[in-house]
C-alpha positions in Angstrom: 6.8 21.6 14.0 3.5 22.7 12.3 0.7 20.1 12.1 0.3 18.7 8.6 -3.2 19.7 7.3 -5.5 16.8 6.5 -7.7 16.6 3.4 -11.3 17.8 3.9 -13.6 15.1 5.3 -10.9 12.6 6.1 -10.1 11.6 9.7 -6.7 12.3 11.1 -6.3 8.5 11.7 -5.6 8.1 8.0 -1.9 8.5 8.6 -1.0 6.4 5.5 -2.6 9.1 3.3 -2.0 12.2 5.4 1.7 11.5 6.2 2.9 8.7 3.9 6.5 9.0 5.0 5.7 8.4 8.7 6.8 5.4 10.6 3.2 4.4 11.1 2.5 4.5 7.3 5.6 2.3 6.8 4.2 -0.2 9.2 1.0 -0.5 7.2 3.1 -1.0 4.0 4.9 -3.8 5.8 1.5 -5.4 6.6 0.6 -5.1 2.9 3.7 -7.0 1.9 3.1 -9.7 4.5 -0.4 -10.3 3.3 0.8 -10.4 -0.3 3.3 -13.1 0.6 0.7 -15.0 2.7 -1.4 -15.2 -0.5 1.3 -16.9 -2.7 -0.2 -20.4 -2.3 -3.7 -19.4 -1.4 -5.0 -16.2 -3.0 -6.3 -13.6 -0.6 -9.1 -11.6 -2.1 -11.2 -11.1 1.0 -9.8 -10.5 4.4 -11.5 -9.9 7.8 -9.7 -7.5 10.2 -10.9 -7.9 13.8 -9.7 -7.9 17.4 -10.3 -9.9 20.5 -11.9 -6.9 22.4 -13.1 -3.4 21.7 -10.7 -0.4 21.3 -7.7 -2.2 19.9 -7.5 -0.3 16.7 -9.1 -2.6 14.1 -11.0 0.1 12.2 -7.9 2.3 12.0 -6.0 -0.7 10.7 -8.6 -1.5 8.1 -8.7 2.1 6.8 -4.9 2.5 6.6 -4.3 -0.9 5.2 -6.8 -0.1 2.5 -5.0 3.2 1.7 -1.6 1.5 1.2 -3.1 -1.2 -1.0 -4.7 1.5 -3.2 -1.4 3.4 -3.3 0.1 0.3 -4.7 -2.4 0.4 -7.6 -4.8 -2.2 -6.2 -8.6 -1.6 -6.5 -9.9 -2.0 -3.0 -13.3 -2.1 -1.3 -13.5 -1.6 2.4 -16.7 -3.1 3.9 -18.0 -1.9 7.3 -19.4 -5.2 8.5 -19.4 -4.0 12.1 -23.2 -3.7 12.1 -23.2 -2.8 15.8 -20.7 0.1 16.0 -19.8 1.2 12.5 -16.9 3.5 12.1 -15.6 3.6 8.5 -18.1 6.2 7.3 -16.8 8.7 10.0 -13.1 7.9 9.2 -13.7 8.7 5.5 -16.3 11.5 5.9 -19.1 9.6 4.0 -22.8 9.3 4.4 -24.3 6.1 5.8 -27.9 6.1 4.7 -27.3 3.0 2.6 -24.6 0.4 2.7 -23.9 -3.2 3.4 -27.3 -4.0 4.9 -29.0 -2.4 1.9 -26.9 -4.4 -0.5 -27.7 -7.7 1.2 -31.4 -7.0 1.7 -31.8 -5.8 -1.9 -29.5 -8.4 -3.5 -27.4 -5.5 -5.0 -23.7 -5.9 -5.8 -21.3 -4.1 -3.4 -20.1 -2.0 -6.3 -23.5 -0.3 -6.7 -23.4 1.1 -3.2 -19.7 1.4 -2.4 -18.6 5.1 -2.3 -15.4 6.5 -3.8 -13.0 8.2 -1.5 -10.3 10.9 -1.8 -7.8 8.1 -2.5 -7.9 6.8 -6.1 -8.9 3.1 -6.4 -10.2 3.0 -2.8 -13.9 2.5 -2.2 -15.9 2.2 1.0 -19.2 0.2 1.5 -20.5 1.7 4.7 -22.6 -0.4 7.1 -26.0 1.1 6.1 -29.0 0.9 8.6 -28.2 -1.3 11.6 -30.1 -4.5 11.6 -31.6 -6.4 14.6 -29.7 -9.6 13.6 -26.1 -8.6 12.6 -24.5 -12.1 13.1 -27.1 -13.9 11.0 -26.8 -11.2 8.2 -23.0 -11.3 7.8 -23.0 -15.1 8.1 -25.7 -15.6 5.5 -25.5 -17.2 2.0 -26.2 -13.7 0.6 -23.1 -12.4 2.2 -21.0 -15.3 0.8 -22.4 -14.7 -2.6 -21.9 -11.0 -2.5 -18.3 -11.4 -1.5 -17.7 -13.9 -4.3 -19.3 -11.4 -6.8 -17.2 -8.5 -5.4 -14.1 -10.5 -6.4 -14.9 -9.6 -10.0 -15.0 -5.9 -9.2 -12.2 -5.5 -6.7 -8.7 -7.0 -6.3 -9.1 -6.9 -2.5 -12.1 -6.6 -0.1 -11.3 -5.8 3.5 -13.9 -6.2 6.1 -14.1 -4.4 9.4 -15.7 -6.7 11.9 -16.8 -6.5 15.6 -14.5 -8.0 18.2 -14.5 -11.8 18.3 -14.9 -12.4 22.0 -17.9 -10.0 22.4 -20.2 -11.3 19.5 -20.3 -14.0 16.9 -20.1 -11.7 13.8 -16.4 -12.1 13.2 -16.5 -15.8 13.5 -19.2 -16.0 10.9 -17.2 -13.8 8.6 -14.1 -15.9 9.2 -15.9 -18.8 7.6 -16.8 -17.0 4.4 -13.5 -15.1 3.6 -10.0 -16.0 2.6 -8.3 -14.9 5.8 -8.3 -13.1 9.1 -6.0 -10.5 10.6 -6.2 -10.1 14.3 -5.4 -6.7 15.8 -4.0 -6.7 19.3 -3.2 -3.7 21.5 0.0 -4.5 23.4 -0.5 -4.8 27.1 -4.3 -4.4 27.0 -5.7 -7.9 26.6 -4.6 -11.1 28.5 -2.9 -13.7 26.4 -5.6 -16.2 27.2 -8.2 -14.0 25.6 -6.1 -13.7 22.4 -5.6 -17.5 22.4 -9.4 -18.0 22.8 -10.1 -15.6 19.9 -7.6 -17.5 17.7 -9.2 -20.8 18.7 -12.7 -19.5 17.7 -11.5 -18.5 14.3 -9.8 -21.9 13.7 -13.0 -23.7 14.9 -14.8 -22.6 11.8 -11.7 -23.3 9.6 -10.9 -19.6 9.4 -7.4 -18.9 8.1 -5.4 -16.6 10.4 -3.0 -14.6 8.2 -1.2 -12.8 11.1 -1.4 -10.5 14.1 -1.0 -6.8 14.1 0.5 -5.4 17.3 -0.8 -1.9 18.2 0.7 0.6 20.7 4.0 -1.2 21.0 6.5 0.8 23.1 9.5 0.7 20.8 11.7 2.6 23.2 10.9 0.2 26.0 11.5 -2.9 23.8 14.9 -1.6 22.6 14.0 -1.1 18.9 13.3 2.6 18.8 16.9 3.9 18.3 17.8 1.7 15.4 14.5 2.2 13.7 14.6 6.0 14.2 18.2 6.2 12.8 17.3 4.0 9.8 14.1 5.9 9.1 15.5 9.4 9.2 18.6 8.4 7.2 16.4 7.0 4.5 14.0 9.9 4.3 16.4 12.7 5.0 15.8 15.7 2.6 19.6 15.7 2.0 19.6 12.1 1.0 19.3 11.0 -2.6 17.6 7.8 -1.5 13.8 7.6 -1.2 
């Protein structure tokens, strides 16, 4: 089967845009629905997506979650608040000369520096120049005020944050946003580390909206066949259902 070409400048990790009928894209739409239901009693306009340790897929989750929200006609701003190892500018093929740090230091609204993407209604505020004090910057009153102001411009603001156990940035962001999604790579991190990450979020009264499990072996866990059969029956070219 030939590889599906990807749009110029976009990373192949944007599966929700490149291959919207894939099983992975469907999983991100399920996440979108879950977050929408989580916000029925307490509106979620700003959500931090983080992990307990590096390499668990948080940035990929942020990017694809943003794509499926925009596909549902939601105006979304992705904020790269990982001011240590920023990634979103590379995923979307954007420049990073100015971004979040510029907005906070200059007192500028996110909307003035957020860049449009190839996906309608999806904008990215890259990290900008890396500061010497990331945790203090993202946990500042300026950050809180900027997030509140962004609520008037965007229906959803998603923040990519450094891993919780490594540094304090994600904990600071948990205290100034409406909720937190924890990304966990199956089989990589001990349960105790995940529990510690959750406890740290709750210690600042952060609201954990849910956990995203990455790299789950569906064949091993016995779900693969049923899901594969359902998925291909639903999206079969000969089927009238879509």
